[in-house]
All heavy atoms as a GROMACS GRO file, in nm:
protein
  642
    1MET      N    1   3.190  15.310   7.309
    1MET     CA    2   3.249  15.199   7.239
    1MET      C    3   3.381  15.156   7.303
    1MET      O    4   3.420  15.043   7.287
    1MET     CB    5   3.273  15.237   7.093
    1MET     CG    6   3.147  15.269   7.016
    1MET     SD    7   3.032  15.131   7.006
    1MET     CE    8   3.114  15.026   6.894
    2HIS      N    9   3.448  15.247   7.372
    2HIS     CA   10   3.578  15.214   7.431
    2HIS      C   11   3.566  15.157   7.572
    2HIS      O   12   3.665  15.118   7.632
    2HIS     CB   13   3.668  15.337   7.433
    2HIS     CG   14   3.705  15.384   7.297
    2HIS    ND1   15   3.802  15.323   7.224
    2HIS    CD2   16   3.655  15.483   7.220
    2HIS    CE1   17   3.812  15.384   7.107
    2HIS    NE2   18   3.723  15.482   7.103
    3GLY      N   19   3.446  15.153   7.628
    3GLY     CA   20   3.426  15.098   7.761
    3GLY      C   21   3.468  15.189   7.873
    3GLY      O   22   3.498  15.143   7.981
    4THR      N   23   3.470  15.319   7.850
    4THR     CA   24   3.506  15.413   7.956
    4THR      C   25   3.382  15.488   8.001
    4THR      O   26   3.286  15.503   7.928
    4THR     CB   27   3.612  15.515   7.908
    4THR    OG1   28   3.558  15.587   7.798
    4THR    CG2   29   3.740  15.443   7.865
    5VAL      N   30   3.387  15.534   8.126
    5VAL     CA   31   3.276  15.610   8.183
    5VAL      C   32   3.330  15.745   8.227
    5VAL      O   33   3.436  15.751   8.291
    5VAL     CB   34   3.214  15.535   8.304
    5VAL    CG1   35   3.104  15.616   8.367
    5VAL    CG2   36   3.166  15.398   8.261
    6ASN      N   37   3.260  15.851   8.193
    6ASN     CA   38   3.303  15.984   8.236
    6ASN      C   39   3.283  15.998   8.387
    6ASN      O   40   3.192  15.940   8.444
    6ASN     CB   41   3.221  16.091   8.165
    6ASN     CG   42   3.252  16.095   8.017
    6ASN    OD1   43   3.362  16.058   7.975
    6ASN    ND2   44   3.156  16.138   7.938
    7GLY      N   45   3.369  16.076   8.448
    7GLY     CA   46   3.360  16.098   8.593
    7GLY      C   47   3.453  16.004   8.667
    7GLY      O   48   3.533  15.931   8.608
    8GLY      N   49   3.440  16.004   8.797
    8GLY     CA   50   3.528  15.920   8.879
    8GLY      C   51   3.451  15.852   8.990
    8GLY      O   52   3.330  15.868   9.002
    9ARG      N   53   3.524  15.781   9.072
    9ARG     CA   54   3.463  15.713   9.185
    9ARG      C   55   3.436  15.813   9.298
    9ARG      O   56   3.502  15.916   9.307
    9ARG     CB   57   3.555  15.604   9.239
    9ARG     CG   58   3.572  15.489   9.146
    9ARG     CD   59   3.665  15.388   9.209
    9ARG     NE   60   3.680  15.275   9.119
    9ARG     CZ   61   3.655  15.151   9.153
    9ARG    NH1   62   3.616  15.123   9.274
    9ARG    NH2   63   3.670  15.055   9.066
   10ARG      N   64   3.343  15.777   9.381
   10ARG     CA   65   3.316  15.860   9.498
   10ARG      C   66   3.430  15.846   9.598
   10ARG      O   67   3.499  15.745   9.601
   10ARG     CB   68   3.186  15.816   9.563
   10ARG     CG   69   3.067  15.828   9.470
   10ARG     CD   70   2.946  15.767   9.532
   10ARG     NE   71   2.882  15.868   9.614
   10ARG     CZ   72   2.774  15.846   9.687
   10ARG    NH1   73   2.720  15.728   9.689
   10ARG    NH2   74   2.720  15.942   9.758
   11ARG      N   75   3.447  15.945   9.682
   11ARG     CA   76   3.551  15.940   9.784
   11ARG      C   77   3.511  15.844   9.894
   11ARG      O   78   3.394  15.820   9.919
   11ARG     CB   79   3.572  16.079   9.842
   11ARG     CG   80   3.640  16.172   9.745
   11ARG     CD   81   3.672  16.303   9.808
   11ARG     NE   82   3.760  16.284   9.924
   11ARG     CZ   83   3.782  16.375  10.014
   11ARG    NH1   84   3.724  16.492  10.006
   11ARG    NH2   85   3.862  16.353  10.115
   12GLY      N   86   3.610  15.793   9.965
   12GLY     CA   87   3.585  15.705  10.079
   12GLY      C   88   3.598  15.559  10.041
   12GLY      O   89   3.628  15.524   9.928
   13ARG      N   90   3.575  15.475  10.140
   13ARG     CA   91   3.589  15.332  10.113
   13ARG      C   92   3.463  15.277  10.047
   13ARG      O   93   3.358  15.339  10.050
   13ARG     CB   94   3.620  15.257  10.241
   13ARG     CG   95   3.507  15.256  10.341
   13ARG     CD   96   3.544  15.169  10.459
   13ARG     NE   97   3.436  15.178  10.556
   13ARG     CZ   98   3.450  15.167  10.684
   13ARG    NH1   99   3.569  15.147  10.733
   13ARG    NH2  100   3.348  15.177  10.764
   14GLN      N  101   3.478  15.158   9.993
   14GLN     CA  102   3.366  15.095   9.926
   14GLN      C  103   3.259  15.057  10.027
   14GLN      O  104   3.287  15.031  10.143
   14GLN     CB  105   3.412  14.970   9.852
   14GLN     CG  106   3.505  14.999   9.739
   14GLN     CD  107   3.551  14.870   9.672
   14GLN    OE1  108   3.519  14.762   9.716
   14GLN    NE2  109   3.626  14.884   9.565
   15LYS      N  110   3.136  15.052   9.980
   15LYS     CA  111   3.026  15.014  10.068
   15LYS      C  112   3.033  14.865  10.098
   15LYS      O  113   3.071  14.785  10.014
   15LYS     CB  114   2.892  15.046  10.002
   15LYS     CG  115   2.870  15.194   9.987
   15LYS     CD  116   2.734  15.222   9.934
   15LYS     CE  117   2.716  15.372   9.923
   15LYS     NZ  118   2.583  15.410   9.890
   16LYS      N  119   2.997  14.831  10.222
   16LYS     CA  120   2.995  14.691  10.261
   16LYS      C  121   2.870  14.625  10.207
   16LYS      O  122   2.762  14.684  10.207
   16LYS     CB  123   2.993  14.678  10.413
   16LYS     CG  124   3.127  14.668  10.474
   16LYS     CD  125   3.114  14.628  10.618
   16LYS     CE  126   3.249  14.599  10.674
   16LYS     NZ  127   3.242  14.563  10.814
   17ARG      N  128   2.887  14.502  10.165
   17ARG     CA  129   2.772  14.423  10.122
   17ARG      C  130   2.727  14.336  10.239
   17ARG      O  131   2.800  14.316  10.335
   17ARG     CB  132   2.812  14.334  10.004
   17ARG     CG  133   2.857  14.413   9.883
   17ARG     CD  134   2.905  14.321   9.777
   17ARG     NE  135   3.002  14.226   9.836
   17ARG     CZ  136   3.086  14.153   9.767
   17ARG    NH1  137   3.089  14.160   9.638
   17ARG    NH2  138   3.169  14.071   9.826
   18TRP      N  139   2.605  14.283  10.227
   18TRP     CA  140   2.548  14.199  10.332
   18TRP      C  141   2.639  14.079  10.360
   18TRP      O  142   2.666  14.046  10.475
   18TRP     CB  143   2.409  14.154  10.289
   18TRP     CG  144   2.347  14.056  10.382
   18TRP    CD1  145   2.288  14.082  10.502
   18TRP    CD2  146   2.340  13.914  10.364
   18TRP    NE1  147   2.244  13.966  10.558
   18TRP    CE2  148   2.274  13.861  10.476
   18TRP    CE3  149   2.381  13.828  10.263
   18TRP    CZ2  150   2.250  13.725  10.490
   18TRP    CZ3  151   2.356  13.694  10.278
   18TRP    CH2  152   2.292  13.644  10.390
   19ASP      N  153   2.686  14.015  10.254
   19ASP     CA  154   2.769  13.896  10.276
   19ASP      C  155   2.904  13.932  10.338
   19ASP      O  156   2.964  13.849  10.407
   19ASP     CB  157   2.785  13.813  10.149
   19ASP     CG  158   2.846  13.888  10.033
   19ASP    OD1  159   2.829  14.010  10.026
   19ASP    OD2  160   2.910  13.824   9.949
   20ASP      N  161   2.952  14.055  10.318
   20ASP     CA  162   3.074  14.100  10.386
   20ASP      C  163   3.051  14.104  10.538
   20ASP      O  164   3.137  14.062  10.615
   20ASP     CB  165   3.118  14.237  10.337
   20ASP     CG  166   3.163  14.238  10.193
   20ASP    OD1  167   3.210  14.133  10.145
   20ASP    OD2  168   3.148  14.343  10.127
   21ASN      N  169   2.935  14.154  10.578
   21ASN     CA  170   2.902  14.160  10.721
   21ASN      C  171   2.889  14.020  10.779
   21ASN      O  172   2.940  13.993  10.888
   21ASN     CB  173   2.772  14.237  10.744
   21ASN     CG  174   2.791  14.385  10.728
   21ASN    OD1  175   2.895  14.439  10.760
   21ASN    ND2  176   2.689  14.452  10.678
   22VAL      N  177   2.821  13.930  10.709
   22VAL     CA  178   2.805  13.794  10.759
   22VAL      C  179   2.941  13.727  10.774
   22VAL      O  180   2.968  13.659  10.874
   22VAL     CB  181   2.712  13.711  10.666
   22VAL    CG1  182   2.710  13.566  10.707
   22VAL    CG2  183   2.572  13.769  10.667
   23ARG      N  184   3.029  13.747  10.679
   23ARG     CA  185   3.164  13.690  10.686
   23ARG      C  186   3.239  13.746  10.807
   23ARG      O  187   3.307  13.673  10.880
   23ARG     CB  188   3.240  13.720  10.558
   23ARG     CG  189   3.377  13.656  10.552
   23ARG     CD  190   3.453  13.686  10.425
   23ARG     NE  191   3.375  13.656  10.306
   23ARG     CZ  192   3.336  13.748  10.217
   23ARG    NH1  193   3.369  13.874  10.233
   23ARG    NH2  194   3.266  13.715  10.112
   24GLU      N  195   3.226  13.875  10.830
   24GLU     CA  196   3.294  13.938  10.943
   24GLU      C  197   3.240  13.887  11.076
   24GLU      O  198   3.315  13.858  11.169
   24GLU     CB  199   3.276  14.090  10.935
   24GLU     CG  200   3.341  14.167  11.046
   24GLU     CD  201   3.314  14.316  11.035
   24GLU    OE1  202   3.318  14.369  10.922
   24GLU    OE2  203   3.286  14.378  11.138
   25TRP      N  204   3.108  13.875  11.087
   25TRP     CA  205   3.046  13.833  11.212
   25TRP      C  206   3.075  13.688  11.247
   25TRP      O  207   3.097  13.655  11.362
   25TRP     CB  208   2.895  13.852  11.206
   25TRP     CG  209   2.852  13.995  11.191
   25TRP    CD1  210   2.918  14.107  11.232
   25TRP    CD2  211   2.733  14.040  11.127
   25TRP    NE1  212   2.846  14.219  11.198
   25TRP    CE2  213   2.733  14.180  11.134
   25TRP    CE3  214   2.627  13.975  11.067
   25TRP    CZ2  215   2.629  14.257  11.083
   25TRP    CZ3  216   2.524  14.052  11.015
   25TRP    CH2  217   2.525  14.192  11.023
   26THR      N  218   3.073  13.600  11.146
   26THR     CA  219   3.085  13.457  11.174
   26THR      C  220   3.226  13.404  11.152
   26THR      O  221   3.261  13.299  11.204
   26THR     CB  222   2.989  13.375  11.085
   26THR    OG1  223   3.024  13.395  10.949
   26THR    CG2  224   2.846  13.414  11.110
   27GLY      N  225   3.306  13.473  11.072
   27GLY     CA  226   3.439  13.426  11.040
   27GLY      C  227   3.438  13.317  10.934
   27GLY      O  228   3.539  13.251  10.913
   28LEU      N  229   3.324  13.297  10.868
   28LEU     CA  230   3.310  13.192  10.766
   28LEU      C  231   3.265  13.254  10.634
   28LEU      O  232   3.199  13.357  10.632
   28LEU     CB  233   3.206  13.089  10.809
   28LEU     CG  234   3.232  13.016  10.940
   28LEU    CD1  235   3.108  12.937  10.980
   28LEU    CD2  236   3.350  12.923  10.925
   29GLU      N  237   3.302  13.189  10.525
   29GLU     CA  238   3.256  13.231  10.394
   29GLU      C  239   3.106  13.207  10.382
   29GLU      O  240   3.050  13.121  10.451
   29GLU     CB  241   3.329  13.154  10.284
   29GLU     CG  242   3.477  13.186  10.274
   29GLU     CD  243   3.502  13.329  10.229
   29GLU    OE1  244   3.427  13.378  10.142
   29GLU    OE2  245   3.596  13.390  10.281
   30LEU      N  246   3.040  13.280  10.294
   30LEU     CA  247   2.896  13.271  10.280
   30LEU      C  248   2.851  13.129  10.245
   30LEU      O  249   2.755  13.078  10.301
   30LEU     CB  250   2.847  13.370  10.174
   30LEU     CG  251   2.696  13.382  10.160
   30LEU    CD1  252   2.632  13.425  10.291
   30LEU    CD2  253   2.659  13.478  10.050
   31ARG      N  254   2.922  13.061  10.156
   31ARG     CA  255   2.880  12.925  10.118
   31ARG      C  256   2.889  12.829  10.236
   31ARG      O  257   2.806  12.739  10.251
   31ARG     CB  258   2.960  12.875   9.999
   31ARG     CG  259   3.106  12.852  10.026
   31ARG     CD  260   3.177  12.793   9.903
   31ARG     NE  261   3.319  12.798   9.920
   31ARG     CZ  262   3.397  12.897   9.876
   31ARG    NH1  263   3.345  12.996   9.808
   31ARG    NH2  264   3.526  12.896   9.899
   32ASN      N  265   2.986  12.848  10.326
   32ASN     CA  266   2.996  12.765  10.445
   32ASN      C  267   2.882  12.796  10.542
   32ASN      O  268   2.829  12.706  10.608
   32ASN     CB  269   3.130  12.784  10.515
   32ASN     CG  270   3.245  12.733  10.432
   32ASN    OD1  271   3.227  12.648  10.346
   32ASN    ND2  272   3.363  12.787  10.455
   33ASN      N  273   2.845  12.924  10.552
   33ASN     CA  274   2.732  12.960  10.636
   33ASN      C  275   2.603  12.899  10.584
   33ASN      O  276   2.519  12.855  10.662
   33ASN     CB  277   2.717  13.113  10.644
   33ASN     CG  278   2.814  13.174  10.741
   33ASN    OD1  279   2.842  13.117  10.846
   33ASN    ND2  280   2.866  13.291  10.708
   34LEU      N  281   2.586  12.896  10.453
   34LEU     CA  282   2.465  12.839  10.395
   34LEU      C  283   2.456  12.689  10.428
   34LEU      O  284   2.349  12.638  10.459
   34LEU     CB  285   2.462  12.861  10.245
   34LEU     CG  286   2.444  13.006  10.201
   34LEU    CD1  287   2.458  13.019  10.050
   34LEU    CD2  288   2.311  13.060  10.247
   35ARG      N  289   2.568  12.620  10.425
   35ARG     CA  290   2.569  12.478  10.461
   35ARG      C  291   2.534  12.458  10.608
   35ARG      O  292   2.457  12.368  10.644
   35ARG     CB  293   2.706  12.417  10.432
   35ARG     CG  294   2.720  12.370  10.292
   35ARG     CD  295   2.840  12.279  10.275
   35ARG     NE  296   2.887  12.297  10.139
   35ARG     CZ  297   3.001  12.354  10.104
   35ARG    NH1  298   3.086  12.393  10.194
   35ARG    NH2  299   3.032  12.369   9.978
   36LYS      N  300   2.592  12.540  10.692
   36LYS     CA  301   2.566  12.527  10.835
   36LYS      C  302   2.421  12.563  10.868
   36LYS      O  303   2.362  12.508  10.960
   36LYS     CB  304   2.662  12.613  10.915
   36LYS     CG  305   2.804  12.559  10.910
   36LYS     CD  306   2.892  12.628  11.010
   36LYS     CE  307   3.032  12.576  11.003
   36LYS     NZ  308   3.049  12.444  11.056
   37ALA      N  309   2.362  12.655  10.793
   37ALA     CA  310   2.224  12.696  10.818
   37ALA      C  311   2.125  12.584  10.788
   37ALA      O  312   2.011  12.588  10.835
   37ALA     CB  313   2.191  12.820  10.736
   38GLU      N  314   2.167  12.484  10.712
   38GLU     CA  315   2.078  12.371  10.683
   38GLU      C  316   2.052  12.286  10.807
   38GLU      O  317   1.949  12.221  10.818
   38GLU     CB  318   2.137  12.285  10.571
   38GLU     CG  319   2.138  12.355  10.438
   38GLU     CD  320   2.213  12.278  10.332
   38GLU    OE1  321   2.268  12.170  10.361
   38GLU    OE2  322   2.217  12.328  10.218
   39ASP      N  323   2.145  12.287  10.902
   39ASP     CA  324   2.128  12.215  11.029
   39ASP      C  325   2.099  12.320  11.136
   39ASP      O  326   2.185  12.399  11.174
   39ASP     CB  327   2.256  12.138  11.062
   39ASP     CG  328   2.247  12.063  11.193
   39ASP    OD1  329   2.139  12.065  11.257
   39ASP    OD2  330   2.348  12.001  11.232
   40ARG      N  331   1.976  12.320  11.186
   40ARG     CA  332   1.932  12.424  11.278
   40ARG      C  333   2.020  12.436  11.403
   40ARG      O  334   2.055  12.545  11.445
   40ARG     CB  335   1.787  12.398  11.318
   40ARG     CG  336   1.726  12.508  11.401
   40ARG     CD  337   1.577  12.483  11.418
   40ARG     NE  338   1.516  12.575  11.508
   40ARG     CZ  339   1.477  12.698  11.476
   40ARG    NH1  340   1.494  12.741  11.354
   40ARG    NH2  341   1.422  12.776  11.565
   41GLU      N  342   2.054  12.322  11.463
   41GLU     CA  343   2.136  12.326  11.585
   41GLU      C  344   2.276  12.380  11.556
   41GLU      O  345   2.332  12.457  11.635
   41GLU     CB  346   2.144  12.186  11.647
   41GLU     CG  347   2.011  12.136  11.702
   41GLU     CD  348   1.950  12.229  11.804
   41GLU    OE1  349   2.023  12.280  11.892
   41GLU    OE2  350   1.828  12.254  11.797
   42GLU      N  351   2.334  12.341  11.444
   42GLU     CA  352   2.467  12.390  11.408
   42GLU      C  353   2.463  12.540  11.380
   42GLU      O  354   2.552  12.615  11.418
   42GLU     CB  355   2.520  12.314  11.287
   42GLU     CG  356   2.666  12.338  11.263
   42GLU     CD  357   2.724  12.244  11.158
   42GLU    OE1  358   2.651  12.157  11.108
   42GLU    OE2  359   2.842  12.262  11.127
   43TRP      N  360   2.354  12.586  11.315
   43TRP     CA  361   2.342  12.730  11.285
   43TRP      C  362   2.327  12.810  11.413
   43TRP      O  363   2.382  12.918  11.426
   43TRP     CB  364   2.224  12.754  11.191
   43TRP     CG  365   2.211  12.898  11.156
   43TRP    CD1  366   2.109  12.980  11.188
   43TRP    CD2  367   2.305  12.978  11.083
   43TRP    NE1  368   2.133  13.106  11.140
   43TRP    CE2  369   2.252  13.108  11.076
   43TRP    CE3  370   2.428  12.951  11.025
   43TRP    CZ2  371   2.319  13.211  11.011
   43TRP    CZ3  372   2.495  13.055  10.961
   43TRP    CH2  373   2.439  13.183  10.954
   44LYS      N  374   2.250  12.759  11.511
   44LYS     CA  375   2.238  12.828  11.640
   44LYS      C  376   2.374  12.846  11.705
   44LYS      O  377   2.404  12.950  11.763
   44LYS     CB  378   2.146  12.750  11.734
   44LYS     CG  379   2.000  12.764  11.704
   44LYS     CD  380   1.922  12.684  11.809
   44LYS     CE  381   1.777  12.680  11.781
   44LYS     NZ  382   1.703  12.603  11.884
   45ALA      N  383   2.457  12.742  11.696
   45ALA     CA  384   2.591  12.750  11.754
   45ALA      C  385   2.676  12.856  11.683
   45ALA      O  386   2.749  12.931  11.748
   45ALA     CB  387   2.659  12.614  11.747
   46VAL      N  388   2.665  12.863  11.550
   46VAL     CA  389   2.739  12.965  11.474
   46VAL      C  390   2.695  13.104  11.516
   46VAL      O  391   2.776  13.193  11.540
   46VAL     CB  392   2.720  12.944  11.322
   46VAL    CG1  393   2.771  13.064  11.244
   46VAL    CG2  394   2.788  12.818  11.276
   47VAL      N  395   2.564  13.124  11.528
   47VAL     CA  396   2.512  13.256  11.564
   47VAL      C  397   2.556  13.294  11.705
   47VAL      O  398   2.595  13.408  11.730
   47VAL     CB  399   2.357  13.256  11.551
   47VAL    CG1  400   2.298  13.383  11.611
   47VAL    CG2  401   2.317  13.243  11.405
   48ASN      N  402   2.552  13.200  11.798
   48ASN     CA  403   2.593  13.230  11.935
   48ASN      C  404   2.741  13.262  11.946
   48ASN      O  405   2.781  13.336  12.034
   48ASN     CB  406   2.557  13.114  12.028
   48ASN     CG  407   2.409  13.110  12.056
   48ASN    OD1  408   2.340  13.212  12.053
   48ASN    ND2  409   2.358  12.991  12.080
   49ARG      N  410   2.824  13.205  11.859
   49ARG     CA  411   2.968  13.232  11.860
   49ARG      C  412   3.004  13.359  11.783
   49ARG      O  413   3.116  13.406  11.793
   49ARG     CB  414   3.044  13.115  11.798
   49ARG     CG  415   3.055  12.994  11.883
   49ARG     CD  416   3.154  12.895  11.825
   49ARG     NE  417   3.133  12.871  11.683
   49ARG     CZ  418   3.068  12.768  11.631
   49ARG    NH1  419   3.015  12.678  11.710
   49ARG    NH2  420   3.054  12.753  11.502
   50SER      N  421   2.912  13.413  11.705
   50SER     CA  422   2.945  13.525  11.617
   50SER      C  423   2.979  13.650  11.698
   50SER      O  424   2.938  13.666  11.812
   50SER     CB  425   2.831  13.555  11.521
   50SER     OG  426   2.728  13.623  11.588
   51SER      N  427   3.053  13.739  11.635
   51SER     CA  428   3.093  13.863  11.702
   51SER      C  429   2.976  13.958  11.720
   51SER      O  430   2.984  14.050  11.800
   51SER     CB  431   3.203  13.932  11.622
   51SER     OG  432   3.154  13.971  11.495
   52ALA      N  433   2.867  13.937  11.649
   52ALA     CA  434   2.751  14.025  11.659
   52ALA      C  435   2.648  13.976  11.760
   52ALA      O  436   2.550  14.043  11.786
   52ALA     CB  437   2.684  14.039  11.522
   53ALA      N  438   2.671  13.859  11.818
   53ALA     CA  439   2.574  13.803  11.914
   53ALA      C  440   2.577  13.884  12.043
   53ALA      O  441   2.684  13.917  12.094
   53ALA     CB  442   2.607  13.656  11.942
   54PRO      N  443   2.459  13.917  12.097
   54PRO     CA  444   2.457  13.992  12.223
   54PRO      C  445   2.509  13.906  12.337
   54PRO      O  446   2.486  13.785  12.341
   54PRO     CB  447   2.309  14.026  12.243
   54PRO     CG  448   2.234  13.931  12.158
   54PRO     CD  449   2.327  13.890  12.046
   55ARG      N  450   2.584  13.965  12.425
   55ARG     CA  451   2.638  13.895  12.540
   55ARG      C  452   2.547  13.917  12.660
   55ARG      O  453   2.491  14.026  12.677
   55ARG     CB  454   2.779  13.947  12.573
   55ARG     CG  455   2.876  13.936  12.458
   55ARG     CD  456   2.906  13.790  12.430
   55ARG     NE  457   2.996  13.777  12.317
   55ARG     CZ  458   2.972  13.703  12.211
   55ARG    NH1  459   2.861  13.634  12.203
   55ARG    NH2  460   3.057  13.695  12.113
   56PRO      N  461   2.531  13.817  12.747
   56PRO     CA  462   2.446  13.835  12.865
   56PRO      C  463   2.504  13.940  12.958
   56PRO      O  464   2.625  13.948  12.977
   56PRO     CB  465   2.442  13.697  12.930
   56PRO     CG  466   2.558  13.624  12.874
   56PRO     CD  467   2.591  13.685  12.741
   57ILE      N  468   2.417  14.019  13.016
   57ILE     CA  469   2.458  14.123  13.110
   57ILE      C  470   2.452  14.064  13.250
   57ILE      O  471   2.348  14.009  13.290
   57ILE     CB  472   2.367  14.246  13.100
   57ILE    CG1  473   2.376  14.305  12.960
   57ILE    CG2  474   2.402  14.350  13.206
   57ILE    CD1  475   2.277  14.414  12.933
   58PRO      N  476   2.561  14.072  13.326
   58PRO     CA  477   2.559  14.014  13.461
   58PRO      C  478   2.457  14.087  13.550
   58PRO      O  479   2.428  14.204  13.530
   58PRO     CB  480   2.700  14.034  13.513
   58PRO     CG  481   2.775  14.108  13.410
   58PRO     CD  482   2.687  14.131  13.293
   59ASP      N  483   2.407  14.017  13.648
   59ASP     CA  484   2.311  14.073  13.742
   59ASP      C  485   2.380  14.184  13.822
   59ASP      O  486   2.500  14.178  13.850
   59ASP     CB  487   2.263  13.962  13.835
   59ASP     CG  488   2.149  14.007  13.922
   59ASP    OD1  489   2.071  14.094  13.879
   59ASP    OD2  490   2.136  13.954  14.033
   60LEU      N  491   2.306  14.286  13.860
   60LEU     CA  492   2.362  14.399  13.933
   60LEU      C  493   2.427  14.354  14.064
   60LEU      O  494   2.534  14.402  14.101
   60LEU     CB  495   2.253  14.502  13.960
   60LEU     CG  496   2.296  14.626  14.038
   60LEU    CD1  497   2.406  14.701  13.965
   60LEU    CD2  498   2.178  14.717  14.064
   61LYS      N  499   2.365  14.259  14.133
   61LYS     CA  500   2.423  14.211  14.259
   61LYS      C  501   2.562  14.150  14.235
   61LYS      O  502   2.654  14.172  14.313
   61LYS     CB  503   2.332  14.106  14.322
   61LYS     CG  504   2.202  14.160  14.373
   61LYS     CD  505   2.119  14.046  14.429
   61LYS     CE  506   1.977  14.090  14.450
   61LYS     NZ  507   1.891  13.979  14.492
   62ASP      N  508   2.575  14.073  14.128
   62ASP     CA  509   2.705  14.012  14.096
   62ASP      C  510   2.809  14.119  14.067
   62ASP      O  511   2.924  14.109  14.109
   62ASP     CB  512   2.692  13.918  13.977
   62ASP     CG  513   2.601  13.800  14.006
   62ASP    OD1  514   2.587  13.765  14.125
   62ASP    OD2  515   2.546  13.745  13.910
   63ARG      N  516   2.769  14.223  13.993
   63ARG     CA  517   2.865  14.330  13.960
   63ARG      C  518   2.906  14.407  14.085
   63ARG      O  519   3.022  14.445  14.100
   63ARG     CB  520   2.806  14.423  13.855
   63ARG     CG  521   2.798  14.359  13.718
   63ARG     CD  522   2.760  14.456  13.612
   63ARG     NE  523   2.619  14.492  13.631
   63ARG     CZ  524   2.560  14.593  13.571
   63ARG    NH1  525   2.626  14.671  13.490
   63ARG    NH2  526   2.433  14.619  13.593
   64LEU      N  527   2.811  14.431  14.177
   64LEU     CA  528   2.845  14.504  14.299
   64LEU      C  529   2.938  14.421  14.388
   64LEU      O  530   3.028  14.475  14.452
   64LEU     CB  531   2.719  14.541  14.376
   64LEU     CG  532   2.636  14.654  14.315
   64LEU    CD1  533   2.509  14.675  14.396
   64LEU    CD2  534   2.714  14.783  14.307
   65ASN      N  535   2.917  14.290  14.394
   65ASN     CA  536   3.004  14.204  14.474
   65ASN      C  537   3.146  14.201  14.419
   65ASN      O  538   3.241  14.184  14.494
   65ASN     CB  539   2.948  14.062  14.482
   65ASN     CG  540   2.834  14.052  14.580
   65ASN    OD1  541   2.824  14.131  14.673
   65ASN    ND2  542   2.746  13.956  14.558
   66GLU      N  543   3.162  14.216  14.288
   66GLU     CA  544   3.295  14.214  14.227
   66GLU      C  545   3.367  14.348  14.239
   66GLU      O  546   3.487  14.356  14.226
   66GLU     CB  547   3.283  14.177  14.080
   66GLU     CG  548   3.237  14.035  14.057
   66GLU     CD  549   3.207  14.007  13.911
   66GLU    OE1  550   3.225  14.097  13.827
   66GLU    OE2  551   3.164  13.895  13.881
   67CYS      N  552   3.292  14.454  14.266
   67CYS     CA  553   3.350  14.590  14.271
   67CYS      C  554   3.421  14.611  14.406
   67CYS      O  555   3.363  14.587  14.511
   67CYS     CB  556   3.239  14.692  14.252
   67CYS     SG  557   3.300  14.861  14.252
   68PRO      N  558   3.547  14.658  14.404
   68PRO     CA  559   3.620  14.678  14.531
   68PRO      C  560   3.560  14.789  14.617
   68PRO      O  561   3.581  14.791  14.737
   68PRO     CB  562   3.762  14.713  14.485
   68PRO     CG  563   3.751  14.754  14.344
   68PRO     CD  564   3.628  14.689  14.288
   69LEU      N  565   3.484  14.881  14.560
   69LEU     CA  566   3.424  14.989  14.639
   69LEU      C  567   3.312  14.939  14.727
   69LEU      O  568   3.279  14.999  14.829
   69LEU     CB  569   3.370  15.099  14.546
   69LEU     CG  570   3.474  15.170  14.460
   69LEU    CD1  571   3.406  15.266  14.364
   69LEU    CD2  572   3.575  15.242  14.546
   70PHE      N  573   3.250  14.829  14.688
   70PHE     CA  574   3.139  14.771  14.763
   70PHE      C  575   3.185  14.637  14.820
   70PHE      O  576   3.165  14.534  14.760
   70PHE     CB  577   3.016  14.753  14.675
   70PHE     CG  578   2.966  14.881  14.615
   70PHE    CD1  579   2.995  14.914  14.484
   70PHE    CD2  580   2.891  14.968  14.691
   70PHE    CE1  581   2.949  15.032  14.430
   70PHE    CE2  582   2.845  15.086  14.638
   70PHE     CZ  583   2.873  15.119  14.508
   71SER      N  584   3.247  14.641  14.939
   71SER     CA  585   3.304  14.519  14.994
   71SER      C  586   3.205  14.444  15.083
   71SER      O  587   3.233  14.336  15.129
   71SER     CB  588   3.431  14.550  15.072
   71SER     OG  589   3.400  14.643  15.175
   72TRP      N  590   3.088  14.504  15.112
   72TRP     CA  591   2.992  14.434  15.195
   72TRP      C  592   2.908  14.337  15.113
   72TRP      O  593   2.905  14.343  14.993
   72TRP     CB  594   2.902  14.534  15.270
   72TRP     CG  595   2.811  14.610  15.177
   72TRP    CD1  596   2.690  14.568  15.131
   72TRP    CD2  597   2.832  14.738  15.119
   72TRP    NE1  598   2.633  14.661  15.049
   72TRP    CE2  599   2.718  14.768  15.040
   72TRP    CE3  600   2.933  14.832  15.126
   72TRP    CZ2  601   2.705  14.885  14.969
   72TRP    CZ3  602   2.916  14.950  15.056
   72TRP    CH2  603   2.805  14.975  14.978
   73ASP      N  604   2.839  14.253  15.184
   73ASP     CA  605   2.752  14.154  15.119
   73ASP      C  606   2.622  14.224  15.082
   73ASP      O  607   2.547  14.268  15.170
   73ASP     CB  608   2.727  14.035  15.212
   73ASP     CG  609   2.642  13.929  15.146
   73ASP    OD1  610   2.628  13.933  15.022
   73ASP    OD2  611   2.590  13.842  15.218
   74VAL      N  612   2.592  14.234  14.957
   74VAL     CA  613   2.473  14.305  14.908
   74VAL      C  614   2.346  14.234  14.955
   74VAL      O  615   2.246  14.297  14.983
   74VAL     CB  616   2.475  14.313  14.753
   74VAL    CG1  617   2.351  14.379  14.700
   74VAL    CG2  618   2.598  14.388  14.707
   75ASN      N  619   2.350  14.103  14.967
   75ASN     CA  620   2.231  14.026  15.003
   75ASN      C  621   2.190  14.048  15.149
   75ASN      O  622   2.076  14.021  15.186
   75ASN     CB  623   2.253  13.877  14.978
   75ASN     CG  624   2.275  13.850  14.829
   75ASN    OD1  625   2.212  13.913  14.746
   75ASN    ND2  626   2.365  13.759  14.801
   76SER      N  627   2.280  14.093  15.234
   76SER     CA  628   2.249  14.109  15.376
   76SER      C  629   2.178  14.241  15.405
   76SER      O  630   2.128  14.260  15.513
   76SER     CB  631   2.376  14.100  15.460
   76SER     OG  632   2.459  14.210  15.433
   77HIS      N  633   2.173  14.334  15.312
   77HIS     CA  634   2.110  14.465  15.335
   77HIS      C  635   1.971  14.469  15.283
   77HIS      O  636   1.930  14.427  15.187
   77HIS     CB  637   2.192  14.577  15.274
   77HIS     CG  638   2.324  14.595  15.344
   77HIS    ND1  639   2.441  14.549  15.290
   77HIS    CD2  640   2.355  14.648  15.463
   77HIS    CE1  641   2.539  14.577  15.371
   77HIS    NE2  642   2.490  14.636  15.476
   0.00000   0.00000   0.00000
């Protein structure tokens, strides 16, 4: 009747909700994301800019050419 519950909270931080993750990844509130999702092209742009979007991995040849240990032209071998 008094609105109290026996026991206490669990230790540690609160669990993240799905919308917390979406907000963190996109930098936008959920209602703004829902509006942007209505336009497919705009939503693709939001997803590509998000912090969770995978980044392209450079080609091995490009990485070897940038490395100072490998100063020769990889394409000539």
